[in-house]
DRENLUM-777475 format. One record per residue: x, y, z of N, C-alpha, C in turn. Coordinates in steps of 0.05 Angstrom, whole numbers, padded with zeros to 5 digits, always signed. Layout:
XYZXYZXYZ ...
// end
This chain:
-02031+01193+00437-02031+01214+00458-02014+01237+00448 -02024+01262+00452-02010+01286+00445-01992+01294+00468 -01969+01305+00462-01950+01314+00483-01946+01344+00480 -01948+01358+00502-01942+01386+00502-01914+01391+00514 -01907+01375+00533-01882+01380+00548-01864+01356+00546 -01839+01359+00554-01820+01337+00554-01829+01316+00575 -01818+01292+00572-01824+01270+00590-01818+01277+00618 -01837+01270+00637-01833+01275+00665-01835+01248+00679 -01815+01241+00695-01815+01215+00709-01820+01219+00739 -01837+01202+00751-01843+01203+00779-01832+01178+00793 -01820+01181+00816-01812+01158+00832-01833+01155+00853 -01851+01136+00849-01874+01133+00867-01865+01124+00895 -01844+01109+00897-01837+01098+00923-01824+01118+00941 -01816+01141+00931-01801+01160+00948-01818+01184+00954 -01809+01200+00973-01823+01224+00980-01817+01246+00960 -01795+01244+00945-01788+01262+00924-01787+01248+00898 -01791+01262+00876-01791+01249+00850-01772+01265+00832 -01757+01250+00814-01740+01264+00795-01756+01275+00773 -01748+01297+00762-01763+01310+00741-01745+01320+00719 -01750+01312+00694-01735+01323+00671-01751+01346+00660 -01739+01369+00656-01753+01392+00646-01739+01402+00621 -01754+01414+00603-01743+01428+00580-01763+01449+00572 -01753+01473+00565-01771+01494+00558-01780+01509+00583 -01791+01533+00578-01798+01550+00601-01826+01545+00611 -01842+01529+00597-01870+01525+00605-01875+01497+00615 -01855+01483+00623-01859+01455+00633-01875+01454+00658 -01897+01439+00658-01914+01437+00681-01912+01409+00693 -01909+01408+00719-01906+01382+00733-01932+01374+00745 -01944+01352+00734-01969+01343+00745-01988+01336+00723 -02013+01328+00730-02033+01320+00710-02042+01344+00693 -02055+01337+00671-02063+01358+00652-02090+01369+00660 -02095+01394+00652-02121+01406+00655-02133+01412+00628 -02157+01404+00623-02170+01408+00598-02195+01426+00601 -02212+01426+00581-02235+01443+00582-02257+01434+00600 -02252+01412+00615-02272+01401+00633-02271+01414+00660 -02264+01439+00662-02261+01452+00688-02286+01451+00705 -02309+01453+00693-02333+01453+00708-02344+01426+00714 -02329+01404+00709-02339+01377+00714-02325+01364+00737 -02317+01380+00757-02303+01369+00780-02323+01357+00799 -02315+01355+00825-02330+01340+00844-02355+01354+00853 -02359+01379+00847-02382+01393+00857-02408+01381+00848 -02411+01375+00822-02435+01361+00813-02459+01378+00812 -02457+01405+00817-02481+01422+00817-02485+01434+00790 -02509+01445+00785-02515+01458+00760-02502+01486+00760 -02499+01497+00736-02488+01524+00733-02506+01543+00748 -02494+01559+00766-02510+01576+00782-02521+01600+00767 -02509+01606+00743-02519+01628+00727-02508+01655+00737 -02515+01676+00722-02504+01702+00728-02512+01712+00755 -02536+01704+00765-02545+01714+00791-02531+01700+00814 -02512+01681+00808-02497+01667+00829-02471+01681+00835 -02466+01703+00822-02441+01718+00826-02440+01728+00855 -02415+01728+00866-02411+01741+00892-02419+01770+00889 -02430+01782+00909-02441+01808+00907-02420+01829+00899 -02394+01823+00902-02374+01842+00894-02362+01837+00867 -02372+01815+00854-02358+01806+00829-02376+01808+00805 -02364+01801+00782-02378+01799+00757-02375+01771+00746 -02393+01764+00728-02393+01737+00717-02368+01732+00700 -02357+01707+00703-02335+01699+00686-02340+01671+00676 -02327+01664+00654-02330+01637+00643-02306+01621+00652 -02309+01603+00672-02287+01588+00683-02276+01568+00664 -02293+01557+00646-02284+01535+00630-02279+01542+00601 -02279+01568+00594-02278+01575+00566-02250+01574+00554 -02249+01566+00529-02225+01567+00513-02200+01557+00526 -02203+01533+00539-02180+01521+00552-02170+01498+00536 -02146+01499+00526-02135+01478+00510-02128+01453+00527 -02136+01430+00517-02129+01405+00531-02100+01400+00530 -02088+01390+00552-02060+01384+00554-02058+01355+00564 -02046+01338+00549-02043+01310+00557-02017+01306+00572 -02019+01293+00595-01995+01286+00610-01983+01261+00597 -01957+01260+00595-01944+01236+00582-01948+01211+00599 -01952+01188+00585-01955+01163+00598-01931+01156+00615 -01908+01166+00607-01883+01160+00622-01883+01172+00650 -01903+01189+00656-01903+01201+00683-01907+01181+00705 -01915+01157+00698-01916+01136+00719-01892+01118+00719 -01871+01126+00704-01847+01109+00704-01829+01116+00727 -01813+01096+00735-01794+01100+00756-01769+01114+00745 -01750+01121+00762-01726+01134+00752-01710+01116+00734 -01714+01090+00735-01700+01071+00717-01715+01067+00691 -01738+01079+00689-01754+01076+00665-01774+01054+00665 -01774+01037+00686-01793+01015+00688-01819+01025+00699 -01842+01015+00688-01868+01024+00699-01871+01017+00728 -01885+01034+00743-01889+01029+00771-01914+01012+00774 -01912+00991+00789-01934+00973+00795-01944+00979+00823 -01968+00990+00825-01978+00998+00851-01981+00975+00870 -01983+00950+00859-01986+00927+00876-01959+00912+00880 -01937+00926+00874-01910+00914+00876-01904+00904+00903 -01888+00883+00904-01881+00871+00930-01862+00890+00945 -01852+00911+00932-01834+00929+00946-01849+00949+00963 -01876+00949+00961-01891+00968+00977-01904+00953+01000 -01910+00968+01021-01921+00956+01045-01951+00953+01043 -01962+00933+01056-01991+00929+01056-02004+00952+01070 -02027+00962+01059-02040+00985+01070-02051+00980+01098 -02059+00955+01104-02071+00949+01130-02051+00942+01152 -02026+00936+01144-02006+00928+01164-01996+00952+01179 -01993+00950+01204-01982+00971+01221-01962+00960+01241 -01947+00978+01252-01927+00970+01272-01941+00959+01297 -01965+00971+01303-01978+00963+01328-01999+00941+01324 -02006+00936+01298-02024+00914+01292-02051+00918+01306 -02061+00896+01317-02088+00897+01329-02089+00912+01355 -02066+00920+01366-02066+00936+01391-02073+00965+01387 -02072+00974+01362-02078+01002+01357-02108+01007+01361 -02114+01028+01376-02142+01034+01382-02153+01057+01365 -02136+01069+01348-02145+01090+01330-02163+01079+01309 -02177+01096+01295-02196+01087+01274-02196+01105+01250 -02207+01095+01228-02213+01111+01204-02240+01103+01195 -02252+01120+01178-02278+01114+01167-02280+01124+01139 -02296+01111+01123-02301+01118+01095-02331+01119+01090 -02339+01140+01076-02366+01142+01066-02365+01147+01036 -02374+01127+01021-02375+01129+00992-02404+01132+00984 -02408+01143+00960-02435+01149+00951-02437+01146+00921 -02461+01139+00912-02469+01140+00884-02496+01153+00884 -02508+01155+00860-02534+01167+00858-02557+01150+00871 -02551+01125+00877-02571+01107+00887-02566+01095+00915 -02541+01097+00925-02535+01084+00950-02510+01097+00963 -02506+01090+00989-02482+01097+01004-02468+01072+01012 -02441+01074+01015-02426+01051+01026-02410+01061+01050 -02413+01049+01073-02401+01057+01098-02382+01036+01108 -02357+01044+01114-02337+01025+01124-02320+01038+01146 -02310+01022+01165-02294+01032+01187-02269+01015+01189 -02247+01028+01196-02221+01014+01200-02215+01013+01230 -02210+00989+01240-02202+00986+01268-02186+00961+01273 -02167+00962+01291-02151+00939+01298-02137+00927+01274 -02128+00945+01256-02111+00936+01233-02126+00927+01209 -02152+00930+01207-02166+00921+01183-02191+00937+01178 -02199+00938+01152-02224+00951+01144-02247+00932+01145 -02270+00942+01154-02294+00926+01153-02305+00924+01125 -02322+00904+01120-02336+00904+01095-02357+00926+01095 -02359+00941+01073-02376+00964+01072-02406+00955+01075 -02421+00971+01090-02450+00967+01092-02463+00985+01071 -02481+00974+01055-02494+00990+01035-02521+01000+01045 -02526+01026+01040-02551+01039+01049-02564+01050+01024 -02589+01045+01020-02604+01055+00997-02608+01085+00999 -02611+01098+00977-02614+01127+00977-02587+01140+00974 -02582+01153+00951-02555+01162+00946-02551+01192+00948 -02530+01202+00935-02522+01230+00937-02520+01242+00909 -02521+01268+00907-02519+01281+00881-02491+01293+00877 -02474+01291+00897-02446+01301+00896-02430+01287+00918 -02405+01293+00920-02388+01280+00940-02397+01286+00968 -02396+01266+00986-02402+01271+01014-02378+01284+01029 -02382+01293+01053-02361+01303+01071-02362+01287+01097 -02339+01280+01107-02337+01264+01132-02315+01276+01150 -02321+01280+01175-02302+01290+01194-02303+01274+01220 -02280+01273+01235-02281+01262+01262-02296+01280+01281 -02312+01269+01299-02326+01285+01319-02326+01268+01344 -02312+01277+01365-02309+01261+01389-02294+01236+01383 -02305+01213+01391-02293+01187+01385-02306+01174+01360 -02323+01189+01346-02337+01179+01323-02334+01197+01299 -02354+01196+01281-02353+01210+01256-02380+01223+01250 -02378+01246+01236-02402+01260+01226-02399+01264+01197 -02421+01259+01182-02420+01262+01153-02444+01278+01143 -02441+01292+01121-02463+01306+01108-02460+01304+01078 -02483+01305+01065-02483+01303+01036-02510+01314+01026 -02510+01320+01000-02535+01329+00987-02548+01305+00974 -02573+01300+00981-02587+01277+00970-02596+01280+00941 -02611+01262+00932-02620+01262+00904-02649+01272+00903 -02658+01280+00879-02685+01290+00875-02685+01307+00850 -02706+01323+00848-02708+01342+00826-02690+01366+00830 -02683+01379+00809-02666+01403+00810-02678+01424+00828 -02662+01437+00845-02670+01457+00864-02688+01446+00886 -02688+01419+00889-02704+01407+00910-02688+01383+00922 -02662+01388+00926-02644+01366+00936-02639+01370+00966 -02647+01351+00982-02645+01354+01011-02617+01352+01022 -02610+01369+01041-02585+01366+01055-02589+01344+01076 -02570+01325+01077-02574+01301+01095-02549+01297+01111 -02552+01279+01131-02529+01272+01148-02531+01244+01158 -02508+01234+01167-02507+01209+01181-02483+01210+01201 -02483+01194+01221-02461+01195+01241-02454+01166+01249 -02429+01163+01258-02420+01137+01268-02410+01140+01297 -02422+01125+01315-02413+01123+01342-02416+01094+01351 -02400+01076+01339-02403+01048+01343-02420+01034+01322 -02439+01049+01311-02455+01041+01288-02464+01066+01273 -02471+01062+01248-02480+01085+01231-02510+01090+01236 -02516+01116+01238-02544+01123+01239-02556+01123+01211 -02582+01121+01209-02596+01122+01183-02593+01150+01172 -02587+01153+01146-02585+01180+01134-02612+01195+01138 -02610+01220+01146-02633+01235+01153-02630+01264+01142 -02652+01276+01135-02651+01304+01126-02645+01323+01149 -02632+01345+01142-02626+01366+01162-02647+01388+01158 -02667+01386+01176-02690+01405+01174-02702+01405+01146 -02707+01429+01136-02718+01432+01109-02697+01443+01090 -02671+01440+01098-02650+01452+01082-02647+01438+01055 -02644+01454+01034-02639+01445+01007-02612+01454+00998 -02597+01437+00984-02570+01445+00976-02562+01435+00949 -02537+01438+00943-02525+01428+00919-02495+01426+00923 -02481+01410+00907-02453+01407+00911-02446+01392+00936 -02421+01396+00945-02410+01382+00969-02411+01401+00993 -02426+01394+01014-02426+01411+01039-02399+01410+01053 -02393+01430+01068-02369+01432+01084-02375+01426+01113 -02359+01410+01127-02362+01404+01155-02337+01412+01170 -02340+01421+01195-02318+01426+01213-02328+01423+01242 -02311+01417+01261-02318+01413+01288-02305+01434+01306 -02320+01446+01324-02310+01463+01345-02318+01450+01371 -02299+01438+01385-02305+01422+01408-02322+01398+01401 -02345+01395+01414-02363+01373+01408-02386+01381+01390 -02384+01405+01379-02405+01415+01361-02396+01413+01332 -02413+01401+01315-02407+01401+01287-02419+01425+01273 -02406+01435+01252-02415+01457+01237-02416+01450+01208 -02438+01456+01194-02440+01452+01166-02443+01479+01152 -02429+01483+01130-02432+01507+01113-02437+01496+01085 -02459+01505+01073-02467+01492+01048-02477+01512+01028 -02477+01503+01003-02486+01518+00980-02516+01512+00976 -02533+01531+00983-02561+01526+00981-02572+01524+00953 -02596+01514+00950-02608+01511+00924-02612+01538+00910 -02612+01560+00926-02614+01587+00915-02587+01599+00909 -02566+01583+00911-02538+01590+00906-02526+01608+00928 -02541+01612+00950-02531+01627+00973-02519+01607+00993 -02502+01617+01012-02489+01600+01031-02503+01602+01058 -02505+01578+01071-02519+01576+01097-02502+01559+01116 -02509+01562+01142-02493+01550+01163-02512+01536+01183 -02504+01513+01193-02520+01499+01213-02502+01486+01233 -02513+01478+01256-02497+01466+01278-02510+01440+01286 -02492+01421+01295-02500+01394+01304-02490+01391+01333 -02508+01387+01352-02500+01383+01380-02519+01365+01393 -02508+01346+01409-02526+01328+01424-02542+01310+01406 -02530+01301+01383-02543+01283+01364-02565+01296+01348 -02567+01322+01348-02588+01335+01333-02578+01361+01319 -02591+01367+01297-02584+01391+01281-02604+01413+01287 -02595+01438+01284-02613+01460+01283-02625+01462+01255 -02638+01484+01248-02651+01486+01222-02631+01490+01199 -02606+01495+01205-02585+01500+01185-02593+01521+01165 -02605+01543+01176-02615+01565+01159-02601+01591+01164 -02578+01590+01179-02563+01614+01186-02549+01625+01161 -02555+01650+01152-02542+01660+01128-02512+01665+01133 -02496+01662+01112-02467+01665+01114-02459+01688+01094 -02448+01710+01104-02451+01720+01131-02480+01726+01137 -02485+01739+01161-02512+01746+01168-02524+01765+01148 -02550+01765+01146-02563+01781+01126-02555+01810+01126 -02551+01821+01150-02543+01849+01152-02516+01856+01140 -02499+01835+01138-02472+01839+01127-02472+01834+01097 -02494+01825+01085-02495+01818+01057-02489+01789+01053 -02509+01772+01049-02505+01743+01047-02488+01736+01023 -02469+01718+01027-02451+01710+01005-02465+01688+00988 -02458+01688+00963-02468+01668+00944-02447+01664+00922 -02449+01643+00907-02429+01637+00888-02435+01614+00869 -02416+01607+00851-02421+01587+00831-02411+01559+00839 -02401+01555+00863-02392+01529+00873-02394+01529+00903 -02391+01504+00914-02395+01501+00943-02371+01512+00959 -02376+01521+00984-02355+01530+01001-02340+01507+01014 -02317+01513+01026-02302+01494+01043-02299+01507+01070 -02294+01492+01091-02292+01503+01118-02273+01487+01136 -02262+01501+01155-02245+01489+01176-02247+01506+01201 -02240+01495+01224-02241+01509+01249-02214+01512+01261 -02208+01536+01271-02184+01541+01286-02192+01553+01313 -02186+01538+01335-02195+01547+01361-02226+01547+01361 -02237+01570+01369-02266+01573+01369-02277+01588+01345 -02260+01590+01325-02268+01605+01301-02272+01586+01277 -02294+01588+01264-02300+01573+01239-02294+01591+01216 -02279+01581+01197-02271+01597+01173-02281+01582+01148 -02298+01595+01132-02307+01585+01107-02293+01600+01084 -02286+01585+01063-02274+01598+01039-02291+01590+01015 -02291+01607+00995-02307+01602+00971-02293+01614+00946 -02300+01603+00923-02291+01614+00898-02313+01633+00887 -02307+01659+00886-02326+01678+00876-02330+01676+00846 -02353+01684+00837-02358+01684+00808-02340+01704+00794 -02330+01724+00809-02312+01743+00797-02283+01733+00796 -02278+01708+00803-02252+01696+00801-02234+01702+00824 -02245+01710+00847-02229+01716+00871-02237+01697+00893 -02218+01689+00910-02224+01673+00933-02233+01691+00956 -02254+01683+00970-02264+01698+00993-02264+01680+01018 -02260+01693+01041-02263+01678+01066-02283+01692+01084 -02297+01677+01101-02317+01687+01120-02312+01674+01146 -02310+01689+01168-02303+01678+01194-02327+01680+01213 -02331+01659+01229-02353+01658+01249-02342+01652+01276 -02349+01668+01296-02343+01663+01324-02368+01671+01340 -02389+01656+01335-02415+01663+01347-02432+01679+01328 -02420+01695+01311-02433+01710+01290-02414+01713+01267 -02425+01718+01243-02409+01719+01219-02398+01747+01214 -02373+01747+01204-02361+01772+01195-02366+01774+01165 -02363+01797+01153-02367+01801+01125-02345+01786+01109 -02351+01778+01085-02332+01764+01068-02308+01783+01061 -02285+01770+01060-02260+01785+01054-02246+01771+01031 -02237+01787+01011-02223+01776+00988-02194+01769+00995 -02184+01747+00983-02156+01740+00986-02141+01755+00965 -02125+01775+00974-02111+01792+00956-02092+01776+00938 -02094+01782+00912-02077+01768+00893-02087+01742+00883 -02111+01733+00892-02121+01707+00883-02135+01709+00857 -02133+01687+00841-02147+01684+00816-02155+01655+00814 -02181+01649+00816-02190+01622+00820-02209+01614+00798 -02210+01588+00791-02230+01577+00774-02256+01576+00789 -02275+01593+00782-02299+01597+00798-02316+01572+00802 -02316+01554+00783-02333+01531+00785-02321+01509+00802 -02297+01513+00813-02284+01493+00830-02280+01505+00858 -02288+01489+00878-02286+01498+00906-02257+01498+00915 -02249+01515+00934-02223+01512+00947-02224+01489+00966 -02201+01482+00977-02198+01463+00999-02185+01477+01022 -02192+01470+01047-02180+01483+01070-02177+01463+01093 -02156+01467+01109-02152+01450+01132-02140+01466+01155 -02146+01458+01180-02133+01469+01203-02106+01456+01207 -02085+01471+01211-02058+01460+01213-02053+01447+01240 -02034+01429+01241-02027+01415+01265-01998+01421+01272 -01995+01441+01290-01968+01450+01297-01958+01472+01278 -01934+01482+01283-01924+01504+01266-01936+01530+01273 -01931+01551+01257-01941+01578+01263-01967+01584+01249 -01972+01572+01226-01997+01577+01211-02020+01561+01223 -02043+01574+01225-02066+01560+01236-02084+01547+01215 -02083+01558+01190-02099+01547+01169-02084+01547+01143 -02091+01528+01125-02081+01529+01097-02104+01524+01078 -02105+01539+01057-02124+01534+01036-02110+01530+01009 -02121+01514+00992-02110+01508+00965-02133+01511+00945 -02127+01523+00922-02148+01527+00902-02135+01525+00874 -02153+01522+00854-02144+01520+00827-02142+01548+00815 -02118+01556+00811-02113+01583+00800-02119+01585+00770 -02134+01605+00762-02140+01609+00734-02116+01623+00721 -02098+01607+00710-02073+01618+00699-02077+01627+00670 -02055+01636+00659-02055+01646+00632-02053+01623+00612 -02064+01626+00588-02062+01607+00566-02071+01579+00574 -02092+01578+00590-02103+01552+00597-02088+01536+00618 -02068+01549+00631-02052+01535+00652-02065+01540+00679 -02078+01520+00690-02093+01524+00715-02077+01511+00738 -02061+01528+00751-02042+01518+00772-02057+01514+00798 -02044+01497+00815-02053+01494+00843-02038+01515+00859 -02052+01532+00873-02040+01552+00891-02050+01548+00919 -02034+01559+00938-02041+01556+00966-02036+01582+00981 -02048+01585+01004-02043+01608+01022-02046+01598+01051 -02031+01609+01069-02033+01601+01097-02042+01625+01113 -02056+01620+01135-02066+01641+01153-02051+01639+01180 -02038+01661+01187-02024+01662+01213-02033+01687+01228 -02042+01682+01253-02052+01704+01270-02074+01720+01256 -02091+01706+01241-02114+01718+01228-02109+01731+01201 -02084+01730+01191-02077+01743+01166-02068+01722+01146 -02080+01723+01121-02072+01705+01100-02047+01714+01086 -02030+01695+01078-02007+01701+01062-02015+01705+01033 -01997+01716+01017-02003+01719+00989-02004+01691+00976 -02021+01687+00956-02022+01661+00943-01995+01654+00930 -01987+01629+00931-01963+01619+00918-01968+01592+00905 -01952+01585+00886-01956+01560+00871-01948+01536+00889 -01964+01515+00886-01956+01489+00899-01934+01477+00882 -01913+01470+00894-01889+01459+00881-01881+01475+00856 -01869+01497+00861-01858+01515+00840-01828+01514+00842 -01816+01496+00827-01787+01493+00826-01776+01498+00798 -01764+01521+00794-01754+01528+00768-01778+01532+00749 -01779+01515+00728-01801+01517+00709-01822+01496+00714 -01822+01483+00737-01840+01460+00742-01861+01469+00763 -01886+01466+00756-01908+01475+00773-01930+01453+00773 -01942+01448+00796-01964+01429+00798-01990+01442+00789 -02007+01427+00776-02033+01438+00767-02054+01416+00766 -02080+01424+00765-02101+01405+00765-02126+01418+00754 -02146+01401+00747-02171+01411+00736-02195+01404+00752 -02191+01395+00777-02213+01388+00795-02206+01399+00823 -02226+01401+00841-02221+01410+00868-02202+01391+00882 -02180+01401+00894-02162+01383+00909-02172+01376+00936 -02159+01358+00950-02165+01351+00978-02139+01355+00994 -02143+01365+01019-02119+01371+01036-02124+01361+01064 -02103+01353+01077-02104+01345+01105-02078+01354+01119 -02080+01360+01145-02057+01369+01160-02040+01346+01169 -02014+01350+01170-01995+01331+01181-01982+01344+01206 -01969+01329+01223-01956+01340+01247-01934+01361+01239 -01928+01377+01259-01906+01397+01257-01911+01418+01235 -01936+01425+01230-01942+01445+01211-01941+01436+01182 -01943+01410+01177-01942+01399+01150-01970+01395+01139 -01971+01387+01114-01997+01381+01101-01992+01362+01078 -02013+01349+01070-02013+01332+01046-02036+01340+01028 -02030+01343+01002-02049+01351+00982-02053+01329+00962 -02078+01323+00955-02084+01302+00936-02103+01313+00915 -02099+01303+00890-02117+01312+00869-02118+01291+00846 -02137+01295+00829-02142+01277+00806-02128+01287+00781 -02112+01270+00768-02101+01278+00743-02123+01278+00721 -02115+01287+00698-02134+01289+00676-02127+01269+00654 -02103+01269+00644-02095+01250+00623-02067+01240+00630 -02064+01218+00645-02085+01200+00655-02097+01210+00682 -02119+01199+00690-02133+01207+00714-02124+01192+00738 -02097+01193+00744-02086+01179+00767-02089+01197+00792 -02087+01185+00816-02086+01200+00841-02058+01211+00846 -02055+01237+00848-02030+01251+00853-02029+01262+00881 -02005+01264+00893-02002+01276+00919-01976+01293+00919 -01976+01312+00938-01952+01328+00944-01954+01334+00974 -01932+01333+00988-01932+01339+01017-01917+01366+01022 -01926+01379+01043-01916+01406+01050-01902+01406+01077 -01879+01419+01078-01865+01424+01102-01860+01454+01104 -01865+01465+01128-01860+01494+01131-01831+01501+01126 -01813+01482+01130-01784+01488+01126-01776+01486+01097 -01787+01466+01083-01777+01461+01055-01798+01464+01034 -01823+01471+01040-01843+01474+01020-01855+01448+01010 -01863+01447+00985-01877+01424+00974-01858+01405+00960 -01864+01379+00962-01849+01359+00948-01860+01357+00919 -01844+01345+00902-01853+01340+00874-01878+01323+00874 -01897+01328+00857-01921+01312+00855-01914+01283+00848 -01928+01264+00861-01924+01236+00857-01951+01223+00850 -01951+01206+00830-01975+01190+00824-01974+01165+00842 -01993+01163+00860-01993+01142+00880-01998+01114+00868 -02014+01113+00847-02020+01088+00834-02027+01093+00805 -02029+01072+00789-02036+01074+00761-02066+01069+00757 -02082+01070+00779-02111+01068+00777-02122+01094+00765 -02141+01091+00747-02154+01115+00736-02179+01120+00754 -02184+01146+00760-02204+01153+00779-02230+01162+00766 -02252+01157+00780-02278+01166+00771-02284+01194+00781 -02271+01202+00804-02275+01228+00816-02250+01235+00832 -02248+01260+00842-02224+01267+00858-02221+01250+00883 -02196+01245+00891-02191+01229+00915-02197+01245+00941 -02197+01231+00963-02199+01243+00989-02175+01235+01006 -02167+01252+01026-02143+01247+01041-02149+01255+01070 -02135+01241+01089-02138+01247+01117-02112+01240+01131 -02107+01250+01155-02083+01242+01171-02085+01212+01176 -02061+01199+01178-02060+01170+01182-02062+01162+01211 -02066+01137+01216-02067+01126+01243-02051+01100+01244 -02045+01090+01268-02033+01064+01271-02007+01060+01256 -01990+01081+01257-01964+01079+01244-01962+01091+01216 -01984+01099+01204-01984+01111+01178-01985+01142+01181 -01974+01156+01162-01974+01185+01162-02000+01197+01151 -02010+01184+01130-02035+01194+01117-02049+01171+01103 -02075+01175+01098-02090+01156+01084-02104+01170+01060 -02103+01156+01037-02115+01166+01012-02136+01146+01003 -02159+01156+00994-02179+01138+00984-02191+01150+00958 -02200+01133+00940-02211+01142+00915-02229+01121+00903 -02245+01130+00884-02263+01112+00869-02251+01107+00841 -02246+01083+00835-02235+01075+00809-02256+01076+00788 -02247+01079+00763-02266+01076+00741-02279+01048+00743 -02305+01048+00743-02320+01023+00747-02334+01023+00774 -02326+01041+00793-02340+01044+00818-02329+01030+00842 -02306+01016+00840-02294+01004+00864-02279+01025+00881 -02280+01022+00907-02267+01041+00925-02241+01028+00935 -02219+01043+00934-02193+01034+00944-02182+01053+00964 -02165+01043+00982-02152+01059+01002-02123+01052+01004 -02106+01071+01009-02077+01066+01011-02065+01086+01031 -02045+01076+01046-02032+01093+01066-02003+01098+01059 -01992+01118+01072-01963+01124+01068-01950+01126+01096 -01925+01117+01097-01909+01120+01121-01880+01125+01113 -01869+01147+01123-01841+01153+01117-01837+01159+01088 -01857+01168+01074-01854+01174+01045-01859+01151+01027 -01865+01127+01037-01870+01104+01021-01899+01097+01021 -01911+01095+00997-01939+01088+00995-01943+01057+00994 -01963+01048+01008-01969+01019+01009-01984+01010+00985 -01993+00985+00986-02009+00974+00965-02038+00982+00968 -02051+00993+00947-02079+01000+00949-02096+00975+00956 -02115+00979+00974-02133+00957+00983-02161+00964+00976 -02175+00945+00964-02203+00949+00957-02220+00946+00982 -02240+00964+00985-02259+00962+01007-02281+00943+00998 -02282+00920+01011-02302+00899+01004-02330+00910+01007 -02347+00904+00987-02375+00913+00988-02380+00940+00977 -02359+00956+00973-02362+00984+00963-02359+00983+00933 -02380+00978+00919-02380+00976+00890-02401+00994+00878 -02397+01002+00853-02416+01019+00840-02417+01047+00851 -02396+01056+00864-02395+01083+00876-02385+01104+00857 -02389+01129+00864-02379+01151+00847-02361+01170+00862 -02366+01174+00888-02350+01192+00905-02343+01179+00931 -02323+01189+00945-02315+01178+00971-02303+01200+00989 -02308+01198+01015-02296+01215+01035-02283+01198+01056 -02263+01208+01070-02248+01193+01090-02242+01211+01114 -02241+01200+01137-02233+01215+01162-02220+01195+01181 -02205+01206+01200-02191+01189+01220-02193+01201+01248 -02195+01183+01268-02194+01190+01296-02169+01178+01308 -02148+01194+01314-02123+01184+01324-02127+01167+01350 
// end
């Protein structure tokens, strides 16, 4: 293994990790290599005509030197390797309230040939139900009412991939196409009241919007923004979240700038995030905040200098986005990644960010507090991942839940409480998977 930086040690059991630094370019977190365009989107190169109408084509993955993270990054402060299944960690299914907890969680995993559906209730996960017919990229799953709504792009020939959905309200519905919509990459879902909203990357590389109400979808053919405002398009899928009655979609423009589009019954024109510089082939992540002053937070992979692709974030307060800032920027230590991250809100204006390392491909997390900023990145386990992890707020005594697909296709889930991560638990029946999404109903 090649080393670029000095040894970095993570304390997995704590909310904070000790970090040894030397030199002015020490980066804290997994390495980013030339595989920038091989993240979770899974879509084909959109080409020059996929550029945002205000931008010019850029090469997101060009001339990026690979950087290997040291193996010692999974060591504890004492130098001993961290065992994710150690007896010092709590079981992921055990809770303070046990079987009396009425909250739930759900997982939707996917491969190119099948889906795996599982639900958590009364302190345990169900065995996954396998459904034939797979996905071409990661699915999206959100809570809606007392159940769950999911969307994904199905399989088929290039430029002929159907946008599909399934829902859980005591049982899972059969996956069904959404009208005649064709897509690519990972669709974005958000809920406003009892209505679900999908924003997706169409097969023509343009962005579209659809709504789900009363167990049925519309045609999902609403241009984003409306045609009169100049329809947005790009080289990767959008992300979306809702604040109040406003739906906000964000995208990585081909010109290397992050854009947002807001909908409150009709779409506003796309607006650039001032100061942003993004890897165009990787989608941003966005979440609605829970408490605090900021209503939204987005995180994206910043296209840094000399192949250093940092994780950056911005918050929106009273409709205005803050300037982008680095995730965990302490002295010479900065978090970075080479795939689209996942984000979920925590109480009191907090957030948890999860992403896939590169060398090694471990699941990493960092938590955010409005008062103290981001914690040092922590490798939750020594499992190597097949795709980026997913994260959601926790239930039944846990603060958050993380799920991922291991190399080989097994799906695991792990929760955290008070800064301590539990033992990863395999979801029975979920084998041969490639991607996974998770959501929770408190």
